[in-house]
C-alpha positions, 0 to 999 in steps of 0.5 A: 860160929855162924855169922849173922850175915849169912842167911842161916845166921839171920834165920837163927837170930830171928828165931831167937828174937821170936822166942824171947819177944813178947807173948802173943796177945791172941794166944789164948783168945778164941779164934774167929772162924772165917768163911765166904760171906753169906746174904743177911736176911732183912730185919724181922718185922716188928723188931725194935731198933736200938742204936749205938755209937762211939760215944757209948760203945767201944771197938778196940784191937790189940796187934803185936809184933816180935818185940811188943804189942800195941793197943788201938781203937776206932772212935767213930762208928754207928750201929743198930741192934734190930731186937726181936722181943728179948731173944738175941737169936732172932735179932740182928746187929749192924755197924759201920766204922769210919776207918779214918777214926783209927787210933793207937797208943803210938802217934807214928803207928796211927799214921802208918795204920791209915796208909796203904800198908794197912787200912788205906783209909782214903780208898776204903773209908768204911769197915762194916759188920752185919750179923747173919745168925746168932745162936745160943751158947758159946766158947769159953762161957759166952752166952751166944755165938755170932756169925756175920759178914765183916768187910775191911779194905773191900774184903768181905768174909763171914766170921763166927765168934763167941759173945756175951749178949744181955737184953732188957727193956730198951737195951742190949749189950754185946761183949766179945773178945776174939782174934782174927787173921789180918791177912784174911782182910788184905792187911798183909804188911809184914813189918820189919825183917827183924820185928815181924808183925803177928798175923792174929789181931785181938778184937775187943767189943763192948756194945751198949745199944739203947732205944734213942732217936736216929 
């Protein structure tokens, strides 16, 4: 019998824990493509500005470790959709998130997410996204594919993900569910040696933008 005090024994134990642990919530989600950031064009002339906030929209996430998962969200954010007619492919989406508004299903975890191991909200109080292109068609039945610059912890990368976008007079909705690798944005904390944190995090967006005063 191999002692769990030996490096090999510990490796075997961790392997068994990973096998028996919770299923990865990102396993069957579309994985965002990540690339170097690109410069976003200015909003098209004559675009209608629709607005959304945490009062009418949701920015949520699901993170996981070997033994379980946690649901979280950001409660305070402000965003715009620069809508050109009823054509999403000519339009743009921008959002700025207050990182200190992060919340999770565990108060202790919420506090940990705010410190330097994760979002370091005092040093990096804002996270941002600005779309650069929106194309028709998308993975797993999505109506569109969105590409844009995502900035977290001062790390800016271009990401591409599928989304379902609907537009009508004075309104636009964007729904998306995909995964990103947290380490692409400097969120490198590994977790406990016997309960490691998974790299992929599920992002869940439900944006409801309307024409309203700024």
